[in-house]
N, C-alpha and C positions, 0 to 999 in steps of 0.2 A: 541542438541537444534534444528537445522535445519534438517528436514527429506526430503531427495531428493526422489521424487516419480518416476520420469523418466527424461531422458535427461542428459545434461551436468550440473554438479554442478556449479551454478553461483558463489559460494564462491571460486571456483578455476578458475575463469575467467582469461584467458590469454589475456591481452590487445594487445599483439603483434601478436596474431594469426589472420589470415584472415578468419578462419572458423566461421560460425555462432554458437552461444551458445543459445540453446533452451532447455526448460525443465520446471518443476514445482516442488513445494515442499510445506511443511507445517511447520509452527513454531508458537508456542503460540496461537493456535486456529485460525490462519490466513493462508489461502491458497495463494500461489503466483505462477504466471505463467510469464515466461519471454522469450523474443526473442531479442537477441543482435546480430545485423548484422554487425555493424561497429562502433567502439568506437569513430571514428571521427565525426559521425553523432549525432544529438541530442538524448537524452534519455528522454522518457516521462514516468513518474511514476504516476500511477493512483490507486485509492482506491475506491472500489465499494460502492455504496450508500446503505441505509438501506433496500431498496426493492430488492436488488440483493445479498442476502446472499448465500454463497455456501453450497449446500447440501453435507454433508460428503460422501454420497453414490456416488457422481459424481467425486471425486478427482482423481480417477484412470483412468478415461475416457480421452483419449488423445484428443477427440473432444470437451471437455468442456473448456470453457474460462470464466474468470471473465468479468464483464461489461467493455466495452471499448477496450478490448484487441484486438479483431479481427479487429475492425475499425482502430486502430492505426497501426497494422501490415500491413494492406492493403495500408497504406500511406508510407510504407517502413521506418518506424521509429523504433528505438530501444525502446522496451517496457518492463516495469515491472509492472504488475497489481496485486494488493492485494485485497483479499476479506475475510471478516469475515466468519468463518465456523460454520454453524448450528444456530448461534444466533448473534444478533447485539451487539458486545462487544465494538464497537466504537474504535477499535484498541488500547485499553488501557491495554492490557495484558502485564505484566512485562516481560515475556519471549520474546514477540514480540518486545517490546521497546529495550531490551538488544540486540536482534538480529540486529535491525536497527542501533544501535550505532556502532556495529562492521562492519556491512554491508556498512555503509556510506563510510568507507575507500576504499571499492572496487569501489565506484562510482566516486572517485576523478579523474580518467583518462578521464572521459567524458568532453568534452569542454563545453557542454551546457546541463543542466538538467532542465526539465520542469515538474511541477506538474499539474495534470488535473483531475478534478472531481467535483461532486456536492453533496449537502445534507451531509450525514454522511461522504462520501468520500471527500467532500470539507473541512469538519472539519479536517479530517486526513491530507490532503495535507497541510493545514495551520498549523496544530499542529506540523508537522514534517518538515516543510520547512527549518528551520535553521539547524536542525540536518542533513538533506540530502543535505544541501547546494544548494537548488534549485535556479536557476537563475531567473526564472519567474514562475508564477502560473496562471492558468485559473480556477477560482472557480465559480460554478453555484449554486446559492442559498445555500451557505454553512451554516451549523449550527455552531455557535461559542461555545456554551456550553449547557449543560443540567443541570446546577447548578440552580435548581428551587428554592432553599432556599434563594438565595441572588441576583443572576445575571439575571435570566430569569424566574421570577415567572409565566409569562403568557404561557410558553412553556409546553403544555400538550400532544403533539403528541407522545412522546416517553417515556411514564411514566415508563415502565419496565426498560429501560436503565437508566433513571434518578434516579430511586430508587435503582438499583442494582449495580451501579458503584460509585466510589468516585470522585465526580465532584469538590470537594474543592481543591484537589491536581491538579496542572497544569502538563501537559505533557511537560517536558522540557529536553533539552540536557545539561548535565553537562560537561563543557569543562575543 
């Protein structure tokens, strides 16, 4: 399911270790890059917006980072940044959601988890906030849904995503 591209596998994160955990990987059409410096410090989880989709040709470049990653690293925060790869799937891929459900257990050791992003990323932060047990979120102009048939008939900006994905089904965590 999760393909490690380089670095330390975040699924094997040792919370008792004082060594940083950095790397990146791919799961369910989503690229993720992470930098865990200290599990006692807050963790910021971000999801790239629709204008910042990852080009699959860049995923093996160590210098490439999803939206927000470099900024958050410069603040010496723990960071996990997600980005759709190749197209705007709105993070609704079943493999990705399955990954998040198991990955959420790895995040329980962090004292504080913060979600941060806007637009499509704001949608993802809010859609997965409960699953990831986020303590707080900072959402900038989040999209709540692309269900144009009943919830947001005026939303025409993302027609291909609205038509190509099932917006009748909510993204939820089954506890």
